[in-house]
C-alpha positions as CSV (number, residue, x, y, z in Angstrom):
1,M,0.0,0.0,0.0
2,K,2.8,2.4,0.9
3,D,4.6,1.6,-2.3
4,R,1.5,2.3,-4.3
5,V,1.0,5.7,-2.6
6,R,4.7,6.6,-3.2
7,M,4.4,5.7,-6.9
8,M,1.2,7.8,-7.2
9,K,3.0,10.8,-5.7
10,Q,6.0,10.4,-8.0
11,E,3.6,10.1,-10.9
12,Q,1.8,13.3,-9.9
13,T,5.1,15.1,-9.5
14,V,6.2,14.0,-13.0
15,N,2.9,14.9,-14.5
16,G,3.0,18.3,-12.8
17,Y,6.5,18.9,-14.1
18,H,5.5,18.0,-17.7
19,G,2.4,20.2,-17.4
20,A,4.4,23.1,-16.2
21,N,6.9,22.5,-19.0
22,L,4.1,22.5,-21.6
23,R,2.6,25.7,-20.2
24,R,6.0,27.4,-20.3
25,R,6.6,26.3,-23.9
26,A,3.1,27.4,-24.9
27,R,3.7,30.9,-23.3
28,Y,7.1,31.2,-25.1
29,G,5.5,30.2,-28.4
30,L,2.6,32.7,-28.0
31,V,5.0,35.6,-27.1
32,F,7.2,34.9,-30.2
33,L,4.2,34.5,-32.4
34,I,2.9,37.9,-31.3
35,L,6.3,39.5,-31.9
36,I,6.6,38.0,-35.4
37,L,3.0,39.1,-36.3
38,A,3.7,42.6,-34.9
39,F,6.9,42.8,-36.8
40,V,5.2,41.9,-40.1
41,L,2.3,44.2,-39.5
42,I,4.4,47.2,-38.5
43,T,6.7,46.6,-41.5
44,V,3.8,46.6,-44.0
45,W,2.3,49.6,-42.1
46,N,5.6,51.5,-42.3
47,I,6.0,50.8,-46.1
48,N,2.4,51.8,-46.8
49,T,2.4,55.0,-44.7
50,G,3.9,58.2,-46.0
51,N,3.3,61.1,-48.3
52,V,2.7,58.6,-51.1
53,D,0.3,55.8,-50.1
54,I,1.2,52.4,-51.7
55,S,-1.4,49.6,-51.5
56,L,-0.5,46.2,-50.0
57,P,-0.7,44.3,-53.4
58,N,1.7,46.9,-54.9
59,I,4.0,46.6,-51.9
60,L,4.2,42.8,-52.4
61,R,4.8,43.1,-56.1
62,I,7.5,45.7,-55.6
63,I,9.3,43.7,-52.9
64,F,9.2,40.3,-54.5
65,F,9.0,41.0,-58.2
66,Q,10.1,44.7,-58.4
67,E,7.1,45.5,-60.5
68,G,5.5,48.9,-60.3
69,T,6.0,52.5,-61.2
70,K,9.6,53.8,-61.0
71,D,8.6,56.3,-58.3
72,E,7.0,53.6,-56.1
73,I,10.0,51.3,-56.5
74,N,12.4,54.0,-55.5
75,I,10.3,55.0,-52.5
76,V,10.1,51.4,-51.3
77,W,13.6,50.2,-52.0
78,K,15.7,53.4,-51.5
79,I,13.8,55.2,-48.8
80,R,11.4,53.2,-46.7
81,L,12.8,49.7,-46.6
82,P,16.4,50.8,-45.5
83,R,14.9,53.0,-42.8
84,I,12.6,50.2,-41.5
85,L,15.3,47.6,-41.5
86,M,17.7,50.0,-39.7
87,A,15.0,50.8,-37.1
88,A,14.6,47.0,-36.5
89,I,18.3,46.2,-36.4
90,L,19.3,49.1,-34.1
91,G,16.2,48.8,-31.9
92,G,17.0,45.1,-31.3
93,A,20.7,46.0,-30.7
94,L,19.8,48.7,-28.1
95,S,17.4,46.3,-26.3
96,L,20.0,43.6,-26.1
97,S,22.6,46.1,-24.9
98,G,20.3,47.0,-22.1
99,F,19.8,43.4,-21.1
100,L,23.6,42.8,-21.0
101,L,24.1,45.9,-18.8
102,Q,21.3,44.8,-16.5
103,T,23.0,41.4,-16.2
104,F,26.4,43.1,-15.5
105,F,25.1,45.5,-12.8
106,E,22.5,43.0,-11.5
107,N,19.9,45.8,-11.7
108,P,16.9,46.2,-14.1
109,I,17.2,50.0,-14.2
110,A,20.7,49.9,-15.9
111,G,20.7,50.9,-19.5
112,P,23.0,52.6,-22.0
113,F,21.1,55.9,-22.0
114,V,20.5,56.2,-18.3
115,L,24.1,55.3,-17.5
116,G,25.4,58.0,-19.9
117,I,27.0,55.4,-22.2
118,S,25.0,56.7,-25.2
119,S,26.0,60.3,-24.4
120,G,29.7,59.3,-24.3
121,A,29.5,57.6,-27.6
122,K,27.6,60.7,-29.0
123,M,30.4,63.0,-27.8
124,I,33.3,61.1,-29.4
125,V,31.4,60.6,-32.7
126,A,30.7,64.4,-32.8
127,L,34.4,65.1,-32.3
128,V,35.4,62.6,-35.0
129,M,32.8,63.9,-37.4
130,I,34.0,67.5,-37.1
131,V,37.7,66.6,-37.4
132,V,37.5,64.0,-40.1
133,I,34.8,65.6,-42.2
134,G,36.6,68.9,-42.0
135,K,39.8,67.3,-43.3
136,Y,38.6,64.6,-45.6
137,G,35.0,65.5,-46.4
138,S,33.5,62.2,-45.2
139,V,33.8,59.4,-42.6
140,S,33.1,55.7,-43.0
141,S,30.4,53.9,-41.1
142,Y,33.0,51.6,-39.5
143,G,34.9,54.7,-38.4
144,L,31.8,56.1,-36.7
145,I,31.1,52.8,-34.9
146,V,34.7,52.6,-33.7
147,A,34.5,56.2,-32.4
148,A,31.2,55.5,-30.7
149,F,32.7,52.3,-29.2
150,F,35.6,54.1,-27.6
151,G,33.2,56.8,-26.3
152,S,31.0,54.0,-24.7
153,L,34.1,52.4,-23.2
154,I,35.3,55.7,-21.7
155,V,32.0,56.3,-19.9
156,T,31.6,52.6,-18.9
157,G,35.2,52.7,-17.4
158,F,34.2,55.7,-15.4
159,I,31.0,54.0,-14.1
160,L,33.0,50.9,-13.2
161,A,35.6,53.1,-11.3
162,C,32.7,54.8,-9.5
163,S,31.2,51.4,-8.6
164,R,34.3,50.7,-6.5
165,Y,33.4,53.6,-4.2
166,V,29.6,53.9,-4.7
167,K,28.0,50.6,-3.6
168,N,24.5,51.9,-3.9
169,M,23.0,51.3,-7.3
170,A,20.9,54.5,-7.1
171,G,24.0,56.5,-6.5
172,L,25.7,54.8,-9.4
173,L,22.8,55.7,-11.7
174,V,23.0,59.3,-10.6
175,A,26.7,59.3,-11.4
176,G,25.9,57.9,-14.9
177,I,23.2,60.6,-15.4
178,M,25.7,63.3,-14.4
179,V,28.3,61.9,-16.8
180,G,25.7,61.9,-19.5
181,Y,24.9,65.5,-18.9
182,I,28.6,66.4,-19.1
183,C,29.1,64.5,-22.4
184,S,26.0,66.2,-23.8
185,A,27.3,69.6,-22.8
186,V,30.6,68.9,-24.5
187,T,28.8,67.7,-27.6
188,D,26.6,70.9,-27.7
189,F,29.7,73.0,-27.2
190,V,31.4,71.3,-30.1
191,I,28.4,71.7,-32.4
192,T,28.1,75.4,-31.5
193,F,31.6,76.1,-32.8
194,A,31.6,73.7,-35.7
195,D,31.6,74.8,-39.4
196,D,28.2,75.4,-40.9
197,S,28.5,72.4,-43.2
198,N,29.2,70.1,-40.3
199,I,26.4,71.6,-38.1
200,V,23.7,70.4,-40.4
201,N,24.9,66.8,-40.2
202,L,25.6,66.9,-36.5
203,H,22.4,68.5,-35.5
204,S,20.1,66.1,-37.3
205,W,22.2,63.1,-36.1
206,S,22.5,64.3,-32.4
207,M,18.7,64.6,-32.1
208,G,18.2,60.9,-32.8
209,S,16.6,59.7,-36.1
210,F,16.4,56.8,-38.5
211,S,16.0,59.1,-41.5
212,G,18.5,59.1,-44.3
213,M,19.4,55.5,-44.0
214,N,20.7,53.6,-47.1
215,W,21.5,50.0,-48.0
216,S,25.2,50.5,-47.2
217,N,24.3,51.5,-43.6
218,V,22.0,48.4,-43.4
219,Q,24.8,46.1,-44.5
220,V,27.3,47.5,-42.0
221,A,24.8,47.5,-39.1
222,F,23.6,44.0,-40.0
223,L,27.2,42.7,-40.0
224,V,28.3,44.3,-36.7
225,V,25.1,43.6,-34.8
226,G,24.7,40.1,-36.3
227,I,28.2,39.0,-35.1
228,S,27.5,40.6,-31.7
229,V,24.2,38.8,-31.3
230,V,25.9,35.4,-32.2
231,L,28.5,36.1,-29.5
232,V,25.7,37.0,-27.0
233,F,24.0,33.7,-27.7
234,S,27.3,31.9,-27.0
235,L,27.2,33.5,-23.5
236,S,23.7,32.2,-22.7
237,K,24.9,29.5,-20.3
238,P,27.3,31.8,-18.4
239,I,24.6,34.5,-18.2
240,G,22.1,32.0,-16.8
241,A,24.6,31.0,-14.2
242,F,25.6,34.6,-13.3
243,Q,21.9,35.5,-12.8
244,L,21.9,33.0,-9.9
245,G,24.9,34.7,-8.3
246,E,28.6,35.2,-8.8
247,A,29.5,32.4,-6.4
248,Y,27.2,30.0,-8.3
249,A,28.7,31.0,-11.6
250,Q,32.2,30.4,-10.3
251,S,31.2,27.0,-9.0
252,M,29.9,26.2,-12.5
253,G,33.3,27.0,-14.0
254,V,32.6,30.5,-15.3
255,N,35.6,32.8,-15.4
256,V,33.7,35.8,-13.9
257,K,36.3,38.4,-14.7
258,C,36.5,37.4,-18.4
259,F,32.7,37.0,-18.5
260,R,32.3,40.6,-17.2
261,V,34.7,41.9,-19.8
262,W,32.7,40.2,-22.6
263,L,29.4,41.7,-21.3
264,I,30.9,45.2,-21.3
265,L,32.5,44.8,-24.7
266,L,29.4,43.4,-26.4
267,S,27.0,45.9,-24.8
268,S,29.3,48.7,-25.8
269,I,29.5,47.5,-29.4
270,L,25.7,47.2,-29.6
271,S,25.0,50.6,-28.1
272,A,27.8,52.2,-30.1
273,T,26.4,50.9,-33.4
274,V,23.1,52.4,-32.5
275,T,24.6,55.8,-31.6
276,A,26.9,55.9,-34.6
277,F,24.0,55.6,-37.1
278,A,20.9,57.0,-35.3
279,G,22.2,59.1,-32.5
280,P,21.2,58.6,-28.8
281,I,17.9,56.8,-28.3
282,S,16.4,56.7,-24.8
283,F,14.7,54.1,-22.5
284,V,14.6,51.3,-25.1
285,G,17.4,49.4,-23.3
286,I,15.5,49.4,-20.0
287,A,11.8,49.2,-21.0
288,V,11.9,46.4,-23.6
289,P,13.9,43.8,-21.6
290,F,11.6,44.4,-18.7
291,L,8.4,43.9,-20.8
292,V,9.9,40.8,-22.4
293,K,10.7,39.2,-19.1
294,R,7.2,40.0,-17.8
295,A,5.6,38.5,-20.9
296,L,7.8,35.3,-20.9
297,H,7.6,35.0,-17.0
298,T,11.3,34.1,-17.1
299,A,14.8,35.6,-17.3
300,R,16.3,32.5,-19.0
301,P,18.8,33.9,-21.6
302,L,17.9,31.5,-24.3
303,A,14.4,32.8,-24.3
304,V,15.0,36.4,-23.4
305,I,17.9,37.2,-25.8
306,P,15.9,36.6,-29.1
307,A,12.7,38.0,-27.6
308,A,14.5,41.1,-26.4
309,F,16.0,41.7,-29.8
310,M,12.7,41.2,-31.6
311,G,10.9,43.3,-29.0
312,G,13.4,46.1,-29.4
313,A,12.9,45.9,-33.2
314,V,9.1,46.1,-33.0
315,F,9.3,48.9,-30.4
316,C,11.6,51.1,-32.4
317,M,9.8,50.5,-35.7
318,L,6.5,51.5,-34.1
319,C,8.1,54.6,-32.5
320,D,9.7,55.6,-35.8
321,L,6.3,55.3,-37.5
322,I,4.7,57.6,-34.9
323,A,7.7,60.0,-35.1
324,R,7.2,60.2,-38.9
325,M,3.4,60.5,-39.1
326,A,2.1,62.0,-35.8
327,F,2.7,65.6,-36.9
328,A,3.5,65.1,-40.6
329,P,5.2,66.7,-42.5
330,T,7.1,67.6,-39.3
331,E,9.1,64.7,-38.0
332,L,9.7,64.2,-34.2
333,R,13.0,63.0,-32.9
334,I,12.9,59.3,-32.1
335,S,13.9,59.8,-28.5
336,T,10.9,62.0,-27.9
337,V,8.6,59.1,-28.8
338,T,10.6,56.3,-27.1
339,S,10.6,58.5,-23.9
340,I,6.8,58.9,-24.0
341,F,6.4,55.1,-24.0
342,G,9.5,54.1,-22.1
343,A,9.7,56.5,-19.2
344,P,6.3,55.4,-17.7
345,I,7.5,51.8,-17.8
346,V,10.7,52.8,-15.9
347,I,8.7,54.7,-13.3
348,F,6.5,51.6,-12.9
349,M,9.7,49.5,-12.4
350,L,11.0,51.8,-9.7
351,I,7.7,51.9,-7.8
352,R,7.3,48.1,-8.1
353,K,10.9,47.6,-6.9
354,Q,10.3,49.9,-4.0
355,K,7.2,47.9,-2.9
356,L,9.2,44.7,-3.1
């Protein structure tokens, strides 16, 4: 009788585990299905919306068969598609960068914009643009990414130095915000005394925008971000172990010092790529990973990494659409729209964390 009861309990435990596993997989599948459908819908909506309306059948013919009027083909292939793809790539990169920083600092409020990392990248890119464009007339996309990367590393290094003395995360965030203000002030000073020809490029870029993107930009961004995403995926197991504590990660054989270096390098590359092409974009790196974790009900890297990237892509594509069309023909800066949607989420996170 006892053996039968024990077997029944074991069977219930196994069935409960399998049931929970099925529910978890169903939730993951539903979240990814919603993200894919949202991505397709917003892509078509972006292509269709503008000064020239293009019907869905015409959009499909232009994309797959390149059939249509010359003007419609040029609008879709040379203007709208590159911009949409760049919003998707850079939005995903910014969201993933925020996830890595949150893992590094073990705090959900950490993000490239809040910590001043985007402002540091913006400052160095502005200096490089003025010097290089003044001497050579142009600067390559890779040059801008490298400049933004070094700017990100400078600010990140300062934040890490502060973390040795400021143990409170709130104080560390304040330090990052102050560094961001300093970098923004330096950037504004540089723009003020730049040549007129440089001011036009710097001003539109420093405000944050996906406009003016071309297929060359898409190729460079896809290459840099694609390699970075693959490397982030390779860190999935160490990230999962690190989320359970530094001591646990070390017991699992993770070289914590090397792992932290990789987190900083990859997050800096991702945020630098965004800043180099689109300028500083706020709150995406904090809000999207939080929403993704809430939707998935998990922080497992293998689920969160692709979902965060897709969520960032959808979020930025939607915000770019609103920035273009809300007050057309006037275009809002992208950070204005992302702040409207992202800042309330961050406030909710702070209130929720305080209650916990």
